[in-house]
C-alpha positions in Angstrom: 196.0 185.2 76.4 198.6 188.1 77.0 201.3 187.6 74.5 201.6 186.2 71.0 205.0 185.2 69.6 205.4 185.1 65.8 208.4 183.3 64.4 209.5 183.8 61.0 212.5 182.8 58.6 214.3 185.1 56.2 214.3 184.3 52.5 217.7 183.8 50.9 219.4 187.0 50.0 217.4 189.2 52.4 219.0 191.1 55.4 218.7 189.4 58.8 219.0 192.6 60.7 215.4 193.0 62.6 216.1 196.7 62.8 215.8 197.2 59.1 212.8 194.8 58.4 209.2 195.4 58.9 206.2 192.8 59.1 202.7 193.3 58.2 200.1 191.1 59.7 196.6 191.2 58.0 193.8 189.7 60.1 194.2 187.5 63.1 191.3 185.7 64.8 191.4 183.3 67.7 188.7 180.6 68.0 187.5 179.6 71.5 188.8 176.0 71.8 188.5 175.5 75.5 185.5 173.7 76.5 183.4 175.4 79.2 182.9 172.2 81.3 184.9 169.0 81.9 181.9 166.6 82.7 182.8 163.4 84.5 179.4 162.0 85.3 175.8 162.4 84.1 173.4 159.9 85.6 169.6 159.6 85.9 167.2 157.8 88.4 163.6 157.3 87.8 161.5 157.3 91.0 158.0 157.4 89.7 156.5 159.8 89.0 159.7 162.0 89.2 163.1 161.8 87.5 166.4 162.9 89.4 169.4 163.9 87.2 172.9 164.2 88.7 176.1 165.3 86.9 179.7 166.2 88.1 182.4 168.4 86.5 186.0 168.1 87.0 186.7 171.8 86.0 184.8 174.8 84.7 186.1 177.5 82.5 183.8 180.6 81.9 180.8 178.3 82.3 177.4 180.1 82.4 174.6 177.5 82.9 173.3 174.0 81.9 170.1 173.6 80.0 168.4 170.3 80.7 166.6 168.8 77.6 164.2 166.0 77.5 162.9 163.7 74.6 159.9 161.7 75.2 159.3 160.7 71.6 158.3 164.1 70.0 161.6 165.8 69.8 164.0 167.6 72.2 162.6 170.3 74.5 163.9 172.4 77.3 162.7 171.3 80.9 165.0 173.5 83.0 168.2 175.4 83.8 170.8 175.2 86.3 173.4 178.0 86.9 177.0 176.8 86.6 179.9 177.8 88.7 181.7 180.0 86.1 185.3 179.1 87.1 186.2 176.1 89.1 189.3 173.7 89.4 187.8 171.2 91.7 184.9 168.6 91.4 181.4 170.1 91.6 178.2 168.2 91.8 174.7 169.2 90.4 171.1 168.0 90.8 168.0 168.6 88.8 164.5 167.0 89.4 162.2 166.6 86.6 158.6 166.7 87.9 156.2 164.0 86.6 157.5 163.7 83.0 155.3 161.9 80.6 156.4 158.9 78.5 157.6 155.3 79.0 160.9 156.0 77.6 162.6 159.2 78.5 165.9 160.7 77.1 167.9 163.5 78.7 170.9 165.4 77.7 172.7 168.6 79.1 173.5 171.8 76.8 176.6 173.2 78.5 176.7 176.9 77.8 179.5 179.2 78.5 179.5 182.9 79.0 180.4 183.6 75.3 177.0 181.5 74.3 179.3 178.6 73.0 177.9 175.3 74.0 178.4 171.4 73.8 176.0 168.8 74.4 176.5 165.9 76.9 176.1 162.2 76.4 172.4 161.0 76.6 170.9 159.3 79.7 168.0 156.9 78.8 165.4 155.9 81.3 162.4 153.5 80.8 159.2 153.5 82.7 159.7 149.9 84.1 162.8 147.8 84.3 162.0 145.6 87.2 163.0 142.1 86.5 165.3 142.8 83.6 169.0 142.2 83.8 171.6 144.8 83.5 171.5 146.8 80.3 174.4 148.8 78.8 174.9 151.2 76.0 176.4 152.5 73.7 177.7 149.4 72.1 180.3 149.7 70.8 181.5 152.1 73.5 184.2 154.6 73.4 184.5 157.2 76.0 181.9 156.2 78.4 179.5 153.3 79.2 175.9 153.7 80.7 174.6 150.9 82.8 170.8 150.6 83.5 169.8 148.6 86.4 166.7 148.4 88.6 167.2 148.4 92.4 164.5 147.4 94.9 166.1 149.6 97.5 168.5 152.4 97.9 172.1 151.1 98.3 175.7 151.4 97.4 176.9 149.4 94.5 180.2 148.7 92.8 180.4 148.9 88.9 183.4 147.1 87.5 184.8 146.7 84.0 186.9 143.5 83.2 188.8 142.6 80.0 188.3 139.3 78.2 191.0 137.8 80.5 189.2 138.6 83.6 191.6 141.4 84.7 189.9 144.5 86.3 190.3 147.5 84.2 188.3 150.0 86.3 185.8 150.1 89.3 183.6 152.8 90.8 181.4 153.0 93.8 177.9 154.4 93.1 175.1 155.2 95.4 171.8 154.2 93.7 168.2 154.9 94.6 165.1 152.7 94.7 163.8 152.2 91.1 165.5 152.4 87.8 169.1 153.7 87.7 171.3 154.9 84.8 174.9 155.0 85.9 177.7 156.3 83.8 181.3 154.9 83.9 184.0 156.6 81.9 186.3 154.3 79.9 189.9 154.7 80.8 192.2 156.2 78.2 194.3 153.9 76.0 192.0 150.9 76.4 192.6 148.3 73.5 190.0 147.4 71.1 188.1 144.4 72.3 185.3 142.7 74.2 184.9 143.6 77.9 182.5 142.8 80.7 180.7 145.2 82.9 179.4 143.9 86.3 177.5 145.5 89.2 177.7 144.0 92.7 175.9 145.2 95.9 177.8 145.9 99.1 177.8 142.3 100.2 179.6 141.4 96.9 176.4 139.8 95.4 176.3 140.0 91.7 173.3 142.2 90.5 174.0 142.1 86.8 176.6 141.6 84.0 176.9 142.3 80.3 179.5 142.1 77.6 180.1 144.9 75.2 182.7 146.1 72.5 185.0 149.0 73.3 186.3 150.7 70.4 189.0 153.6 71.0 
């Protein structure tokens, strides 16, 4: 910020000549309101015994680093740090491998920190030890800004995750590359989506349905 413009109005009966007026400003403070990172994806893949985390940013403003935090049932703990780009106005992709984490249910989140030590937490990725044979799972429900889809895949493959309204109209779809094992995929909810029941489906490259689930979206 290089310039601050202050606009004021004269009280009735006062002179309107700026040359004969003086203005006193006491204290002025500016709060940092720009978030360090615009996160567009945060996904996890459990390939026993390790976990691979992937995230993407649309832009970064004065970002410093990402702290990866894990909760296996005993509270949140830091498991690693990945340096951020600092300033970027193009999509960037990050990877982190958590080696042999313990626990049947693992929760992960990112602590996004900027150069001024301000931070924001990401949404949470949830991974179970075993999910084979279970149908597609989604959370949170109701959803607002994003939906996570948990699906087990017997092979590494490309899938399409699609969101439909109650009338069967496609609202959004994305192509995802998933790995062998349990996959936690994130789908951002388009803005201005109306309150209602929606259906999320995942299909393979041949168009075969791998799973479907209904959920409430509440904007």
